[in-house]
Backbone as CSV, one residue per row, in Angstrom:
resi,resn,N_x,N_y,N_z,CA_x,CA_y,CA_z,C_x,C_y,C_z
1,MET,47.086,63.681,-35.459,45.935,64.315,-34.841,46.340,65.703,-34.361
2,VAL,45.438,66.668,-34.570,45.645,68.035,-34.092,44.429,68.443,-33.273
3,SER,44.643,69.357,-32.329,43.525,69.809,-31.503,43.770,71.226,-31.025
4,LYS,42.692,71.858,-30.601,42.780,73.213,-30.065,41.651,73.416,-29.065
5,LYS,41.966,74.066,-27.950,40.967,74.391,-26.934,40.402,75.777,-27.245
6,ILE,39.073,75.894,-27.209,38.439,77.197,-27.425,37.304,77.381,-26.427
7,THR,36.908,78.639,-26.254,35.779,78.983,-25.391,34.608,79.382,-26.272
8,ILE,33.440,78.845,-25.991,32.247,79.118,-26.783,31.743,80.528,-26.492
9,SER,31.598,81.321,-27.555,31.137,82.705,-27.394,29.733,82.914,-27.948
10,ASN,29.164,81.894,-28.577,27.801,81.989,-29.098,26.834,82.116,-27.922
11,LYS,25.944,83.098,-27.962,25.041,83.386,-26.839,24.187,82.193,-26.426
12,THR,23.812,81.363,-27.396,22.954,80.218,-27.088,23.735,78.920,-26.967
13,GLY,25.056,78.990,-27.053,25.851,77.769,-27.033,25.667,77.011,-28.338
14,LEU,25.901,75.716,-28.313,25.747,74.909,-29.523,24.441,74.118,-29.451
15,HIS,23.334,74.864,-29.528,22.017,74.250,-29.539,21.571,74.040,-30.973
16,LEU,20.308,73.812,-31.239,19.835,73.316,-32.531,20.400,74.038,-33.757
17,ARG,20.161,75.315,-33.898,20.603,76.005,-35.113,22.131,76.039,-35.242
18,PRO,22.860,76.517,-34.222,24.318,76.517,-34.359,24.911,75.102,-34.453
19,ALA,24.298,74.134,-33.792,24.782,72.750,-33.882,24.614,72.232,-35.301
20,GLY,23.497,72.602,-35.934,23.257,72.198,-37.324,24.269,72.810,-38.272
21,ILE,24.575,74.078,-38.069,25.561,74.759,-38.911,26.932,74.114,-38.716
22,LEU,27.311,73.884,-37.460,28.606,73.278,-37.171,28.702,71.871,-37.771
23,SER,27.652,71.088,-37.651,27.655,69.731,-38.205,27.801,69.749,-39.716
24,LYS,27.185,70.730,-40.365,27.310,70.858,-41.820,28.748,71.204,-42.196
25,VAL,29.368,72.127,-41.458,30.767,72.495,-41.708,31.665,71.278,-41.484
26,ALA,31.475,70.595,-40.365,32.298,69.423,-40.042,32.081,68.306,-41.062
27,GLY,30.858,68.179,-41.551,30.545,67.154,-42.542,31.292,67.354,-43.851
28,GLY,31.681,68.583,-44.128,32.449,68.878,-45.329,33.938,68.607,-45.178
29,CYS,34.353,68.215,-43.998,35.770,67.942,-43.727,36.091,66.487,-44.038
30,LYS,37.281,66.247,-44.591,37.723,64.872,-44.861,38.146,64.161,-43.574
31,SER,38.636,64.920,-42.620,39.105,64.351,-41.355,37.930,64.026,-40.437
32,SER,38.189,63.185,-39.449,37.211,63.016,-38.389,37.303,64.266,-37.512
33,VAL,36.151,64.738,-37.026,36.105,65.951,-36.199,35.381,65.588,-34.904
34,THR,36.089,65.758,-33.793,35.547,65.410,-32.487,35.534,66.642,-31.598
35,LEU,34.441,66.819,-30.854,34.355,67.869,-29.843,34.458,67.196,-28.485
36,ILE,35.262,67.781,-27.607,35.439,67.218,-26.272,35.069,68.280,-25.247
37,LYS,34.074,67.959,-24.420,33.675,68.837,-23.310,33.776,68.005,-22.043
38,ASP,34.606,68.471,-21.122,34.886,67.700,-19.910,35.424,66.332,-20.342
39,ASP,34.738,65.254,-20.002,35.211,63.931,-20.419,34.284,63.293,-21.455
40,LYS,33.453,64.127,-22.097,32.532,63.624,-23.122,33.064,63.969,-24.509
41,LYS,33.167,62.960,-25.368,33.618,63.143,-26.748,32.454,62.879,-27.687
42,VAL,32.247,63.799,-28.657,31.162,63.604,-29.628,31.661,63.858,-31.044
43,ASN,31.047,63.178,-31.979,31.324,63.352,-33.399,30.654,64.649,-33.856
44,ALA,31.445,65.610,-34.307,30.905,66.913,-34.702,30.122,66.862,-36.002
45,LYS,30.180,65.755,-36.727,29.451,65.639,-37.987,27.987,65.256,-37.765
46,SER,27.611,64.972,-36.521,26.237,64.599,-36.174,25.604,65.686,-35.309
47,VAL,24.549,66.309,-35.821,23.888,67.378,-35.071,23.354,66.865,-33.732
48,LEU,22.846,65.651,-33.709,22.321,65.103,-32.449,23.433,64.885,-31.431
49,ASN,24.595,64.436,-31.897,25.718,64.260,-30.985,26.195,65.594,-30.432
50,VAL,26.258,66.604,-31.285,26.690,67.938,-30.837,25.718,68.469,-29.791
51,MET,24.420,68.332,-30.058,23.424,68.807,-29.100,23.488,68.033,-27.787
52,SER,23.796,66.742,-27.861,23.834,65.915,-26.646,24.981,66.309,-25.719
53,ALA,25.989,66.993,-26.256,27.128,67.418,-25.429,26.776,68.596,-24.523
54,GLN,25.647,69.251,-24.782,25.173,70.385,-23.970,26.271,71.434,-23.787
55,ILE,26.735,71.951,-24.908,27.802,72.950,-24.903,27.156,74.332,-24.851
56,ASN,27.472,75.095,-23.814,26.838,76.383,-23.550,27.832,77.540,-23.642
57,LEU,27.298,78.748,-23.632,28.109,79.968,-23.621,29.130,79.896,-22.495
58,GLY,30.386,80.171,-22.824,31.458,80.188,-21.835,32.130,78.851,-21.593
59,ASP,31.563,77.761,-22.128,32.186,76.449,-21.955,33.485,76.371,-22.750
60,GLU,34.457,75.691,-22.170,35.703,75.412,-22.895,35.594,74.015,-23.486
61,ILE,35.866,73.921,-24.785,35.854,72.626,-25.451,37.166,72.443,-26.208
62,ILE,37.445,71.219,-26.551,38.591,70.909,-27.403,38.039,70.394,-28.718
63,VAL,38.530,70.967,-29.815,38.190,70.487,-31.149,39.378,69.660,-31.612
64,GLU,39.099,68.441,-32.025,40.158,67.505,-32.405,39.875,66.998,-33.817
65,CYS,40.880,67.021,-34.686,40.738,66.516,-36.049,41.828,65.495,-36.322
66,GLU,41.439,64.445,-37.050,42.414,63.425,-37.415,42.117,62.947,-38.832
67,GLY,43.130,63.052,-39.695,42.970,62.613,-41.078,43.929,63.345,-41.985
68,GLU,43.780,63.105,-43.267,44.744,63.646,-44.229,44.735,65.167,-44.332
69,THR,43.621,65.808,-44.020,43.544,67.274,-44.095,43.271,67.879,-42.722
70,GLU,43.792,67.254,-41.684,43.455,67.627,-40.310,43.776,69.076,-39.958
71,GLU,44.893,69.605,-40.413,45.265,70.999,-40.088,44.235,71.971,-40.662
72,ALA,43.927,71.809,-41.950,42.962,72.694,-42.607,41.564,72.515,-42.022
73,ASP,41.195,71.266,-41.742,39.873,70.996,-41.178,39.727,71.602,-39.787
74,LEU,40.771,71.507,-38.976,40.731,72.113,-37.648,40.501,73.611,-37.763
75,GLN,41.217,74.259,-38.654,41.054,75.706,-38.819,39.656,76.049,-39.313
76,THR,39.117,75.252,-40.223,37.761,75.476,-40.747,36.724,75.409,-39.636
77,VAL,36.829,74.387,-38.799,35.860,74.209,-37.707,36.026,75.305,-36.654
78,ILE,37.258,75.640,-36.292,37.505,76.710,-35.320,36.944,78.030,-35.843
79,ASP,37.205,78.342,-37.117,36.694,79.579,-37.715,35.179,79.630,-37.658
80,ALA,34.536,78.492,-37.939,33.065,78.433,-37.909,32.540,78.708,-36.497
81,ILE,33.141,78.072,-35.508,32.697,78.262,-34.122,32.918,79.708,-33.685
82,GLU,34.087,80.243,-34.000,34.409,81.610,-33.578,33.592,82.661,-34.334
83,SER,33.014,82.300,-35.475,32.188,83.242,-36.239,30.827,83.454,-35.580
84,GLY,30.477,82.620,-34.614,29.198,82.758,-33.922,28.131,81.818,-34.438
85,LEU,28.397,81.110,-35.532,27.464,80.126,-36.095,26.049,80.666,-36.285
86,GLY,25.958,81.816,-36.913,24.663,82.359,-37.284,23.888,83.039,-36.176
87,GLU,24.593,83.505,-35.117,23.846,84.150,-34.025,23.301,85.486,-34.429
């Protein structure tokens, strides 16, 4: 398992549109992808789960990947989040 802590820079946080984009990116990963905010863990491959985490601008989250391509998948998801997810 690999993980990385990041700060959300998207102006709207991970609400409907950015959550949908992130879920699509995570869905393309072979590894399991989990987002952790405070003590809440959600499956990043589900847009509803991502939205339920209420991740906002400035929040620190941990992205965690586990599986055969976990290193590459972690970088893919981090890159997507840091790109602004269509803001």
